[in-house]
N, C-alpha and C positions, 0 to 999 in steps of 0.2 A: 504492500502500501506506500503510497505517493504519502508525505509529510511535508508540507508549505508553511513556513516562518515568516511572519509580517511584522514588522514592524514601521512606525508612525513614529515624527518629527511635527509639531505642532506650533504655529506662529504667535498664540497668546493662549489664555486661558480655556477658548473655545474648542470642543472637540471635533467641529468641522472644520479649523482651521488649519488641516492638513499642509505642511510646508515641504515632508517628504517619505517618502516610504521603501522600504527595502523589503525583497523577498528574497528566502531563499527556499531551495525544493533540494530534499531527499528521496530514494528511492535506491531501493535494495542495500542501503545499509551507504550507501556513498551519495554527495554534493553534487547533481545534476544539472540544476540549475540555477540561474540568479535575475532579480531587473531592480534598476537601481534608478529612480526618481524623481528630482527634484518638481513640486505643484507649486501652482501659483492660487494662495489662497483666493476669493473673491472679496470685493473689497468692503461688503456689506459685514463679516464677519471680523473687522475692526486691525489695526494695525501692530506689528509685530511688537509683545512684550521683550523688554532690554534683560529679566530674568529668562524667558526660552531664550533669548539669543547667547546667551550668557553660556545655557547649555548644551546648546547644538553647534551651535555658529553661523547659522543661517540668518542672511540679511535680507530686506526689502531686494537687493538690487539681485540680488544671489538668483532671485525668483520669477524678476522683472518680464523674462523672455522662456520662464519656464510654462510648460502645458497645464492647463488646468483641469481641477480633477475628473472631470468628466473624460477629457480625453486620454487619463493618467488611468481610471478603471478600466477602460473598454480593452486596454494593455493588461490589467492586471489579471482581469475574469478570469481566463482561462488556464493562469496558473491553481484556482482554486476547485477545477473540473476533476473531480474524484481524489480530493484529497483532503487529507485531515486536515484540518491547522494548527497553530499552537504562536504562543507570542509567550514570552517575557513580562508578566505582567499583564497575561493577555484582557482582563477588564477593561485599560487603559484601552489598547489598540482596537479591542473589538469597539467599544461607544468609538473612539473615533471613525472609524469605518463606517459604523451605523448611521454617524452623525453625520457625516460627509456628503454621505447617500441621500439623504432625507431632504438636506440644506439643495441637493443637486437635484431631486425630482426623480433620482434613481431607485428602483426597489431594493432592497436589503438584501443578500444574497443569504441563503439559507445554507449555512457554515458550520461543521462540525468541530470542534477546536477544541483545547488543551492549552493551562497553561503551567510554564515551564518552574515556575516560580514555586505553586504548589507541587510539583515533581521533584524539583532540590531538595525542595521540604523534609517530603516524604522517605529519598532515598539519602540524603546527607543529616541528620537531622543533627548532629554534632557541630556542625557550623552555627556560628552564630551572625551570620547574615547570609542572606543566601539572592543580594540584590546579581543582576547581571553582570555586570565586574569582577565583585566577589565571584560568583560561581566560575567565572572563566578564569580568573586566578588560577583558585583553586585546582584546575582540571587543566590550566596547561596551555590554554585557546588563548592564543592572539584577536584581541579585540581594540578599536577602535571605536569605544562607545561613544555612543548617541549620535553615532552614523550609521542611518538608517540599515543598510546593507551588511554593516560591520556587525550590527545587532541582532541582525537576523539568522545571522549565520553564527553568530555566536550562540545562539539561542536552541540552534540545531544542532549544533556541537556535543552540548547540554543532551541531550536525545541521545546522539551518538556514545555517549562516555556510557550512560547508563545503559542502553541496550551493549554493549560490551561487556557491562560491570556482572548484569545481570543476567549474560547472554541469553535474552530473549530480543528476534528484532521484527516482529510482528508485532507493528506497533498500539494495536487493543489490548491485546493477548499481556504487551512489556504494561500497559497502562492501568491495565485491571491487578497485574502481582504487584504492582508498585501504587496500589487504592487512588489512583489519580485521576477525577474524573474527565468526561469529554462532554461536554455541551455543548445546545444547540444555538446558534445567535439567532 
């Protein structure tokens, strides 16, 4: 089964203000594809927040000529087909996807997803923190934190490490063994 990891960055506190997306795909235990795009948020969503810029480094000038969400969504959609989706702190990324779709009049996709934070907490309960950068440090995974593509790849590397640790390579079987929920968007 294909696993598709997704990560969004936002321009401000609005979940619909997505300004970057990274998608990484794993099939048969190997990274097989990825996608990255800056996204030009709609003007009615407000300006970039200095706090958000400090986190991800994306500025209004960086997205001036970027495609809008509608265009990017058409490119993203095929990655979700026949995939189990994941994200690190999936509540945030799924809320971004849902809000951006709704804001743009796009039907919210019916995705099955799981959260790699939950997976990390179940498999590595001895760790003090389970943030993406902490997990990648622990697992010796290179990460350019808050670059959406690097974050999505880091998310998949957590899954791959857990698969190797458990010796279970079928995603749904792995999640069941690790008591990690699959949720529908």
